[in-house]
N, C-alpha and C positions, 0 to 999 in steps of 0.2 A: 385516417392515417396515424400510425403510431410513431413515436420518437424512438428510433432503434438504438443508436449509440447511447449507452446508459451511464453507469456510475463508476467513478474511479476510486479504487482503494490504493493506498500507497504503502507498500511494505517498508519496514525499517531494517536496513542492512548496515548499521553503523556500529563500530566497536567502541567500547569504553573501557577504562581501566578500573579493575576492581579485584580484590583478593579476598581469600577466606580459606578455612580448613576444608580439606577434601580427601575422600577415600576413593574417588573415581566413580564413574557412572556406569560404564559398560566396557567390555573387553575390546581389544583391537579388532578392526574389520578384517585383518589378515592374521593367519595363525603363525607365520614365521616370525622369529625374533627380529627386532629392529636394531640396526646399528646407527651410530651418529651420522655416518656417511649417507645412509639411506634416508634418515629422517629429515635432514636439511634444517631449515629454520622456519620460524613463524611467518616471516615474509614470504618464503617460498610456498608455504601452505596457502597463504592468501592468493598468491599468483596462480596456483593450481586451481583454486576455486573460482577465481575470476575468469579462468580459461575453461570453466565447466569440467575440469578434471577432479570431480568431487571425491572419488574414492582415493585418489592419490593425496589430495588435501587432507582427508580424514586419516590416512595412513601416517602422514607427518604429524598431525595433531595428536594422535594416540601416543606417539613417542614423546612429544612434548608434555603431555598430561602425565605420563609415567614418571618423567623426570622433574616436573614442576607441578605437583598435584594441588598446590595452593592457588594457582592462577585460574580464576573463573573465566577469564577471557578465552582460554583455550577451549573450555567446555562450550562457551557461547558460540565460538567460530564453528565448532563441530556440529552444534545444533543447527546453525544456519545451513551448513553443507547438507545435513540430513533433510532439512526442510526443502532445499532446492532439489533434492533427489526424490521428493515426495514420500519420504519415510517419516511420516508425521508422528507416529507413536514414539519412535526413537528420538526424534527431535524434541518432543515434549518431555521425554525422560531427562534429557540433558538440561533443558530449561528448568524443570522441576528441581533437579539437584542444585542448580545455582541458587534458586529461590529458597531452598532449605538452608543454605549457608548464608545468603544475604537476601532477605525478603524485599529489599528495595533496589534490586538490580533492575533498573528501568527497562533495559533492552530485552531482558528475558521475558518480562511481562508483556511488552509490546509485541515481541515475536510470537509468543503464545497466542496473543490476540489475532495476529496475521494468520496463523495456522487454523484457528477456529473459524475465522472468516472464510478461508479457502474450503473448509470442510462443511460449511453451511451451518455451523453451530453458533448462531447469531447471539444468543444470550451469553454464552461463554466468551465470545469475542468482545462483546460490550463490557463484560465484567473485567476482563484483562486490560482493555484500553482504559477503563475508568480507574482501575488501580494504578496503572502507569501514570495517568494524569495526576493522581494524588501525589506522585513524586516529582513530576515535572509538569506543572499546570499550564505553562505557556508553550506547550508543544503543538504547533498548528497541524502537523501531520496527523496526530491522533484525533484531534478535533474533526478533521476532515473525514477520517475513517469512521468515527462514530456517527457523523452526519450521514455518511453513505450507508452505514448499517441500518440506521433507523429509516432511511428512505426505502431500503430494500424490504423492510417489513411493514411499509406503508404508514409509519408514524412520522408523517411529513413535518409537522410542526416541531417535533423534538429534533428531527434531523436538521431543520432550518436553524434552530437554536445553536447547535454545535457548529454549523457552517458559519453562522454570524460570529461566533467566538473565534473561529479559525481566521476570519478576515480581520477581526480586531487585532489579532497577533501579527498576521502577515497580510496587510491590505493588498499586496501585489501578487498574491498566490493565484496562479491560473487554475490550479486544481480545485481550490476552494470556490473560485468564481464559477467554474464550469459546473461543479456539483450544485451550487446554489441556484444557478440558472435552471438546471434540471428540476430542482426542488420547487422553484416557483412555477414551472410548467405543471408539475404534478398537483400543485395547489391552485392551478388555473389563474395564476397571477402573471399574465403574459407581459404586461407592461414592465413589471419589475424584472422579469427574466430578460427582456430586451435591454434593460439598463445594464445588467451584469454582462451580457454579451458585448455590449458597446465598450465596457471597461476592459473586458478580456481582449478584444480586438485592438484596443489602443496599446496593450502590452505585447500582443503577438498578432500582427495583422495576417499571418498565414495559418491561423488555426481554423481548420475546416469545421471543427465541431461547433464553434461559436456561430459561424455562419449558418450551419444547419439548424441549430436551436432557434436562431433569429427567424429563419424561413418558416419553421414550424409555428412560431408565435404569430408571425404576420398572417399565416394561413388561418389560424384560429381566430384572429381579430378581423378576418374578412378582407384583408389587404392582399389580394392575389398578386398584384404587380410587384410589391416588395418581397413577397414570399418567393416568387420566381427569381428575382434578382439575387436574393441571398442564397438560394439553393444553387444557382448557377455559379456563384462565387465559391461555394463549398466544393462543387465538383471540379472547378478549375484547379483547386489545391489538392483535392483527394478524389480522383475519378470514381472511386468505389464507395464513397460515403453513403451508407445505406439509406438513411432517411431522405437525403436529397435525391438519390436514384429512384426511390419509390415515388416520390412526389413528381419528379420530372417525367417519369414514364406515363403519367396519367394526364399531363398537360397537353 
């Protein structure tokens, strides 16, 4: 039996304040001229993107960039919108421009890492996350993402190191505990995985994933009664939890 539900990556979608000189990145997404009435405000652009109206959000941001070319935040928001539209090359172009102006713009580096993770360019993702951590070393989210990346390429010990660091920073992080529990499974350290699941369930008793991992570990340890018990709990919370479904179909 394989453990199906796998690794969590956590994208960074947070704005910071940063300014610099700018000549612009790319032209407007629309050809017609923008008026202040059409353009709205930065807050409206954010609202459009939160509502998944990305093209409208970019339309507003292009106006703001034209009138406020020194604000890197507008370029960053535009890059996020393009990323969410899966226009990754255009998003990278925005983030690259920001980094030409300010090489320590943390969120541009982290967002490039997210894109490279999504496109399967693991080495580049790790490079961007590591550079971002050089700016903000106590960022648990990036430690989790690096841990997950190294697990994905089967460098489990290195992945474990990053997940341990994430939990040093945020001991109550469910994402870090979940990924570390998975990493211990991959290292066949089932007792340690069970301990992380226990910690996770104390923080969130309704997390089907931790019950599923626990069931998997008990199965590997030859404790069928506890495996069934944990998988049943997982399915009570999430009736389509894949690992639990596979196991229970065979009992």
